[in-house]
C-alpha positions as CSV (number, residue, x, y, z in Angstrom):
1,X,41.3,-63.9,30.4
2,X,40.8,-61.3,33.2
3,X,43.4,-58.5,33.2
4,X,44.0,-58.8,37.0
5,X,44.7,-62.5,36.6
6,X,47.2,-61.8,33.8
7,X,48.9,-59.1,36.0
8,X,49.2,-61.5,38.9
9,X,50.5,-64.3,36.7
10,X,53.1,-61.9,35.2
11,X,54.2,-60.9,38.7
12,X,54.4,-64.5,39.8
13,X,56.6,-65.3,36.8
14,X,58.8,-62.3,37.5
15,X,59.2,-63.4,41.1
16,X,59.9,-67.0,40.3
17,X,62.4,-66.2,37.6
18,X,64.3,-63.8,39.7
19,X,64.3,-65.9,42.8
20,X,65.1,-69.2,41.0
21,X,68.9,-68.7,41.3
22,X,68.7,-68.2,45.1
23,X,66.0,-70.7,45.9
24,X,67.3,-73.6,43.7
25,X,71.0,-72.8,43.1
26,X,72.0,-76.4,42.2
27,X,69.2,-76.7,39.6
28,X,70.1,-73.3,38.2
29,X,73.8,-74.2,38.0
30,X,73.1,-77.6,36.2
31,X,71.1,-75.8,33.5
32,X,74.1,-73.6,32.6
33,X,73.5,-71.2,29.7
34,X,70.2,-72.8,28.9
35,X,69.0,-71.8,32.4
36,X,70.0,-68.2,31.7
37,X,67.9,-68.3,28.6
38,X,64.9,-69.8,30.3
39,X,65.1,-67.2,33.1
40,X,65.4,-64.4,30.6
41,X,62.4,-65.8,28.7
42,X,60.4,-66.1,31.9
43,X,61.2,-62.5,32.8
44,X,60.2,-61.3,29.4
45,X,56.9,-63.2,29.4
46,X,56.2,-62.0,32.9
47,X,56.7,-58.4,31.8
48,X,54.4,-58.9,28.8
49,X,51.7,-60.4,31.0
50,X,52.1,-57.5,33.5
51,X,51.7,-54.9,30.7
52,X,48.7,-56.6,29.1
53,X,47.1,-57.3,32.5
54,X,47.6,-53.8,33.8
55,X,46.2,-52.2,30.6
56,X,43.2,-54.5,30.4
57,X,42.2,-54.8,34.1
58,X,39.3,-52.8,35.5
59,X,40.5,-50.6,38.2
60,X,38.8,-49.5,41.4
61,X,40.0,-46.3,43.1
62,X,41.0,-46.8,46.7
63,X,41.9,-43.2,47.7
64,X,42.6,-39.7,46.5
65,X,46.2,-38.8,46.4
66,X,47.1,-35.8,48.5
67,X,48.1,-32.6,46.6
68,X,51.7,-33.0,47.5
69,X,51.9,-36.5,46.2
70,X,53.1,-35.5,42.7
71,X,56.0,-33.4,44.0
72,X,57.1,-36.2,46.3
73,X,56.7,-38.7,43.4
74,X,59.0,-36.5,41.2
75,X,61.7,-36.5,43.8
76,X,61.4,-40.2,44.5
77,X,61.5,-41.1,40.8
78,X,64.8,-39.2,40.3
79,X,66.2,-40.9,43.4
80,X,65.0,-44.3,42.2
81,X,66.7,-43.8,38.8
82,X,69.9,-42.6,40.6
83,X,69.9,-45.6,42.9
84,X,69.4,-48.1,40.1
85,X,72.8,-47.2,38.6
86,X,74.9,-45.8,41.5
87,X,76.0,-49.3,42.6
88,X,78.2,-49.5,39.5
89,X,79.9,-46.2,40.1
90,X,83.1,-46.1,42.1
91,X,81.6,-43.4,44.3
92,X,80.6,-42.8,47.9
93,X,76.9,-43.6,47.9
94,X,77.4,-47.3,47.1
95,X,79.4,-47.7,50.4
96,X,76.2,-46.9,52.4
97,X,73.6,-49.1,50.6
98,X,74.0,-52.8,50.2
99,X,71.5,-53.3,47.4
100,X,71.2,-49.9,45.6
101,X,69.4,-51.2,42.5
102,X,66.8,-53.1,44.5
103,X,66.4,-50.1,46.8
104,X,65.8,-48.1,43.6
105,X,63.1,-50.5,42.6
106,X,61.5,-50.2,46.0
107,X,61.6,-46.4,45.8
108,X,60.2,-46.5,42.3
109,X,57.3,-48.7,43.5
110,X,56.5,-46.4,46.4
111,X,56.5,-43.4,44.2
112,X,54.1,-45.1,41.8
113,X,51.7,-46.3,44.5
114,X,51.6,-42.7,45.9
115,X,50.1,-41.3,42.7
116,X,48.2,-44.2,41.3
117,X,45.4,-44.7,43.8
118,X,43.8,-47.8,42.2
119,X,43.8,-51.5,43.1
120,X,45.5,-52.6,39.9
121,X,48.4,-50.2,40.5
122,X,48.7,-51.4,44.1
123,X,48.9,-54.9,42.8
124,X,51.6,-54.1,40.2
125,X,53.7,-51.6,42.0
126,X,53.2,-53.0,45.4
127,X,54.0,-56.5,44.1
128,X,57.3,-55.3,42.5
129,X,58.2,-53.3,45.7
130,X,57.5,-56.4,47.8
131,X,59.6,-58.4,45.4
132,X,62.5,-56.0,45.8
133,X,62.3,-56.4,49.6
134,X,62.2,-60.2,49.5
135,X,65.1,-60.2,47.0
136,X,67.2,-58.1,49.3
137,X,66.5,-60.4,52.2
138,X,67.2,-63.6,50.2
139,X,70.5,-62.2,48.7
140,X,71.7,-60.9,52.1
141,X,71.0,-64.3,53.7
142,X,72.8,-66.2,50.9
143,X,75.8,-63.9,50.9
144,X,76.2,-63.3,54.6
145,X,77.6,-60.2,56.2
146,X,78.2,-57.3,53.8
147,X,81.7,-56.1,53.1
148,X,81.4,-52.5,52.2
149,X,83.0,-51.6,48.9
150,X,86.0,-49.3,48.9
151,X,85.0,-45.6,49.1
152,X,85.3,-43.8,45.9
153,X,84.9,-40.1,45.0
154,X,81.8,-37.9,45.0
155,X,82.5,-37.0,41.3
156,X,81.4,-40.5,40.3
157,X,78.1,-40.1,42.1
158,X,77.6,-36.7,40.5
159,X,78.1,-38.2,37.1
160,X,75.5,-40.8,37.8
161,X,73.2,-38.1,39.1
162,X,73.6,-36.2,35.8
163,X,72.9,-39.3,33.8
164,X,69.9,-40.0,36.0
165,X,68.6,-36.5,35.2
166,X,68.8,-37.2,31.5
167,X,67.0,-40.5,31.9
168,X,64.4,-38.9,34.1
169,X,63.7,-36.3,31.4
170,X,63.3,-39.1,28.8
171,X,61.0,-41.0,31.1
172,X,58.9,-37.9,31.6
173,X,58.7,-37.5,27.9
174,X,57.7,-41.1,27.3
175,X,55.0,-40.8,30.0
176,X,53.7,-37.6,28.3
177,X,53.7,-39.4,24.9
178,X,51.9,-42.5,26.3
179,X,49.4,-40.7,28.6
180,X,48.9,-37.4,26.9
181,X,49.6,-35.3,29.9
182,X,52.7,-34.3,32.0
183,X,53.5,-36.4,35.0
184,X,55.5,-33.4,36.4
185,X,53.6,-31.3,38.9
186,X,54.8,-28.0,40.1
């Protein structure tokens, strides 16, 4: 099967599994724990299809990234990792962003599109970024007006930033191990 088709099927499964609870809440509720298992399985299969599709698809380059793209990517990636966990901290940042984790996914997607100038990357990262936007809209409509959480302390946000720094370093190391070159540009 064509890699691009596998990638698109994986994205479609990812979207469907994540939106299922919001689009069909009654059906999801009647399935109970079995439904949670089915959703988890669909997400896992979607991720596997995306990985195999991305790795096997033939890419076509669409543009040359500007020289500054890697530096911006590095900053955006740290920010994305920070945002993905800051919503759980009883800090200050979570009082300004309704969907910090999904915002983190969107920032992650933008960072990856910036430095991966091929059609396959645009499909994968653009598709996941678009999913994050749609998910934020769907959740906001379902939940109605946002009640900001109680403001915490900056120290909680700083702890998340420190943890994000460690996770960022691990991710850079994994990228080096997988790709054979550093994704950090100075």
